[in-house]
N, C-alpha and C positions, 0 to 999 in steps of 0.2 A: 813303568809306574811302580811304586814302591808297594810291597805288599807283605805282611805280617805271616811268618811261617806259624804254622799248625799241624797238630797232628789228632789221628782218630784213635781213641783206646776203645776196642770191641768192633771186631768185623762183621757183627750179625746184621740181618735186616736194616735197623735203625741207622748203624754207621754206614753200611753201604749206599743208603738212600741218600744219606748226608753227603758221602763223597761225590756221587753224582750231581747233588744240586752245586757243590762248593764248583766242580768242573764246567757246570753249564752257566752259572752265573755269579760266581765269586768275583768279588771287585779288588776288595782289599785283604783278601786271603788267600795264602797260598798252601795248599796240602804239602807237607813234605812226608809224612810217616803216616802208614796205619798199621798197627801193632795189635797184638792178639796172642793168644797162650794154646792155642790147639792148632797141632799140627793137620795138614789138610785141610784147613777151613778153605770152605767156598769163597768167603770174601777176601781173604788175604792173596787169593788167586787173581781175583777179579781187580785187587788194587796193581797188583803188578803187572797185569795184561795192560793197565792204563798207565804205566809207567811210574808209579809211586814205589818209595821205599816201602818195604815191609819187616816186621819182627816177630819172632816168637817170644820175647821176653817181657810181653806186656807193657805195664808202668814202668819198669826200669829202662827199658830203650828210650821212654821219652823223657823221663828225669836225667838220663845220661847226656842227652843232646842240647848243649846250650843254646843254640839256633833256635829251637821250637819254643814260642812264647805262649802260645794260646793251645787249651787240650779240649778237645770235644769227649766228654765222658760218655761212652753209650756201652757201658756195662751194668750194672744192678746199683740199687741204694747202697748193699751191704759193700759193694767194691767203693764205691765214692766215699763212703765215710772213713775208709781206709785211706784212701788216696788224698783226700781233699787237704790233709794238714801237710804232706809231701809237696803238692804241687804249690801250697803257700811258701813252704819254705825253699823251694827252687825258683821262687819267682815266676812261676808261670801260671797265667790266668785258666781258669777253668770253667768252660759250659757245660752243665750239668744236665744231661737229658735223663737222669733217674730220678723218682721220687724220693732223692735223699734227704731233703731239706736243709742243707746244710748252710748255703747262703741264702741271702734275700730271693723272695720268691720274684720272678722278673716275667711281665707280662707285656712284650714291647708296645702294644697299644696302648696301655695305660700307666705304666709307671718305668720305663727303661730308663728314660731322662734322669732319673732320680738314682739310680746305681750304675750310670755306665762308666763310673771310674773306678768301680770294684773289681775283686778278684776272683770272685766264686758267683757265677750266674746260676740260679736255680730255673730251669724251665718249667718247674711246677709238675704239670703231667699235659695229655693230651687235653683230657677232657677240662682240665682248668683253662689251657689256651684257647679252648673253643669258647668256654661259658663264661670266666670272669671278664673279659671285656662287656657282655651283655648286662650283669649284674652290675658293674662301675658305671656304665650308662645310665642304667633306672636311679643308681644312686644318686647321679649328680643332678638329677631333678627333683628328686624327693627321697628322703631315708628309706633305706631296706630293711625291715625289720628281721626277716628272716628269708633266705634263698636257698632255695634246694635245685640240684641238677642231677639230672639223669642221662649218663652217657650210653649209648648201646653202641656197640664194634661188633662187625663181623666176627665171628669166631675163627676166621681162615686169617685175618690181621693180628691176630691177639699171640703171639709165639712165646715159648718158653719165659723169656724175660718179663713180658706183660703179665703173665700169669703168676710167676712168682713174687710179683710185686702189689697184687689186687689190695692188700690192706694198706700198704704205704699208699697206694692211688687214691684209696676214698679219704685217707687221713690228710694227705696233702694237699687235695683239690678243696677239700672243706675249710681248711686252713686258709687257703688262697681265697677262697670266696669271701671271707671275712677280712684278711688282712691287706687285699689286694682290691677286691670288689667292692670292699666298704659295708657288706651285710654285718648286722649284730650277731648273728647267728647264722649257720651255715651247715648244709648236708650234701653229701656227694655220693651217688649210685652208681655202680657200672653193671651192664649188662652185656654177655656175650651172647649175640644172637647166631644160630648155627643156621639161619635159612639159607638156601641155594635158590638161585644165585646169589653170592653174598650181597648183603646192602652196603649202601655208603654208611659211614659214621654219621648218627644223627644225635644231639645233643637237646634236651628239654630243661628249658629254664622256668622255675616259678619264684618269683618274688614278691613276696606280701609288703604292702606298703599303705599308708594312711592315705585316705580320700585319693585314690587312683584315677577319679573320673576328672577331678581338676586338674589333672596334670598328664592326661596321655597324650594330647597333641606335642607337649615338648617331649615326654618319653619317646614318642615314635621320631621325632627329629634328631635326638641325641642318640638313640641307637642305630639309624641309618648312618650318622656320622662313625659312629664306632664300628660298624661292619664296613665300611669303606676304608677305614684306617687298618682293619685286620688284613682285608684283601690286596692290599699294597705288598704285603710278604705272605700271604698264602691266599693264592689265586682262587682255590676251589671253595672258599668260604661262603657260604650262601646262607641269608634269612630265608626259612620255609614257612615260618608261621609268626604271626605277631608283630607288634605286642598287640597282644588281646587282653582283655579283662574278664575276670571270672570273680566276681565280688571284690576283696580286698587284694587279689593277686593280679599281677602281670605275668602271662605266659608267653614264651617264646620257644622257637625250635630252629636250630641252625645246623646245617648239612655240610660236611666237609667230603669233598671229592679229590683224591690225590692227583699229582701231575701225571702220574703213569710213566715216568722214567726208567724207573727201576723197580719198584712195587706194583702190584695191580692198583687200579685206581679206588677200588673199594677200599684200600688201606688208608683212609684219610686221617686215620688216628696217629698214624707213623710220619704222613705226610706232615701234619701241622706241627708236630713236635721238632723236626727237622728244619723245617722252613724258619720256625720260631729261632731256633739254636743259629741257624745263617744269619738271620738278620740281626740278632743279639750281637753276634761275632763281628760282622760287619762294622755296626755303628761302634762299638768297643774298639776296634783295628783303626778306624777311621780316625779317631781322638788321639790315638797315639801317635799313628803316622803323620798327622796334621801338626800335631803340639811338639814334636820333639825330633832334634836331628837322627839322620841314620844310624841305628845303632845295632846290637845284636838282634838275630830273628828277623830282619828285614832284608827285602832284596830288591 
């Protein structure tokens, strides 16, 4: 079976969780290289133990390999802002798991079909992937005047990368609620919960709409369909509350439980971003493999 060769840049928690997902369910993607810049990295050691090539040359090792067609950026927003134009020049497709907001916001259940032929896919944020589909579902029934999302994560699942990108998280998520979810205006809030034992990721969504009573049956149906679409690539995605009405607001709460193959199950915030990245990459690779004769970067 033909597969598109790929690389992971950034062997941290997100990069390693993604590696294990590719190993267990990658169909159109073959992981060739895991690259970082820190000697003694646990992630690079794990990659080697699982038979993958590794490098300490960071992005340079990926750009130098003509076989690699697709790159999973698992670093930081600042790093991807610098790397994105270099990927473009090297004709490599970037799946961006940082909140850099370089390419179009992609939420597979909502708008992947519109962007599948692109070269830089922005995975928004974990909160965006969890909540934008619900906003889009409501907006498909009746216009959302204002949407507010509150993403609550276990403190233990928020590593240095997440904490360093808090500002970008809120800005990017709020932008995606509008540009992908369809709300006229939006706001995003992130809460790091230190509770022990750690809680699963939970996301509360508030959508202000006109005449919600007249639309609630259709909203319920649309939300149910959207949840099932997300569950196709994020099995631990579950609606826990709603849609319920509070005046002119539709309220929903969704929970995300991780697979637990590498990270703890409470790390649903990391699980949803890596699962979404793989689902996007699989669709992009399928289009390339099925539309072109065998060429570089294919096995």
